[in-house]
C-alpha angles and dihedrals in degrees: 000000000000092000095050096088096055111034095157092059100041110026095083136111139031109345117187114232093212123207118227110249119220132195118240087265089061095249118132109269103222094175090057089045090056090051092049088054093050094049092048091055095044092047090057105257111160094217144345135234133189133183098048123120092287090058095063092236092165090062093053138077121242091250091049088055095046093050088049090053091049091051094050092046091053092046094048091049094190090300092122131004113275120208116195122203105222104162127117135162091267125068096215093052089047093053093044090051091043091052089053091051092048092050091047090057100247113171096228138356121229113212119200119217105259111268133224096013098079095211123195123255090261090053091049086051091051091044094056093037093056092052093043089053094048092055108030096169094047115092112226133208121198112226111211113189108149096174087069104029100041089225130089119205106225122233091246092056090050091050092048092054095047094052095047098045124049092196094054094089109161152343138240107221114206102174136109090222097103090182087063090062090053095046091051093051091044095049098038098036135235094290092070111101108234124185129181119234095188113082097218091049096050096092095037090054093058090063091059093049104277118156097217145291141295099204144177090208089074088070089075105013108030093150096055091045092052091041090056091053094046092051092053093050090048088052093248098140095165093058092045092052090046090057094042090057097036091060095053091102091050092051090050088047089056091056101035084109130002110314129274098024094081093048093048093048090052095046093049090052091051092049102246094114130032098231141013093220120150125190122241137301083040121070139200111276111280124241091262090046091055092055090055091045094050092048092049091044088058091049095051100031094116088066099049116110113238118244109224111188090208091057098050101045102134 
């Protein structure tokens, strides 16, 4: 938890939005999860997350998610910041999972806007306010992903929460509405930490004042993702742009079928995880999907991060 006290300084860069590995039986594979953490750190990721949309949280119990958080916290060991997705559609579950993350020593908690119910902006304010009051020493990140939740938190609501609660420090924006990014930063101010959750908007967001990206791309290309951020910070726009365009095929690969099935298939093939199992209602990539995935893999292979078994031994 050494980064918890100063999120504005430490929660920056390329954070891997890790998927949750399962065994062929469907059980959470904690050994593979530890290998994933080690590979992310050795590959240059500035931080890791688990429990976001890529992690299949809706297909897991609260206890399964809490145990995965504890595994990642132990594997990270304060080497890089660790953000944990602890939101659900129910407030008691969200509080329970956030308590588990707090006790495990995570550096910040990422709370998704409550899905399915489509709450009003005032209801969203009350939702986040309740959680922030319950854990005054935990930094919180709002997770806005309207394509999955059917609700979009308005810039004005973000600004209000940021002003009212010191421990609400940032927002992960997973929306193709680039104007939304700008309005959030304009209303809340430059001290709000804003991350992109959409791979092809990671670099553009930096130009508006974003602090990094929480990206599924790092599941297969953590070095390229981290290098793009590092190049931008160093003022090397040419390199940052080269990587941005170079990873396009890999981004398309990730979403050739529903995320995270393609990434799991690829990383099982490469030996990082034991199985490419995804829980229902997701399925293994179809035959047609694998044709697309392999074509995109060939096009983007120069930006894949190698998997060295000697580097990922847990």
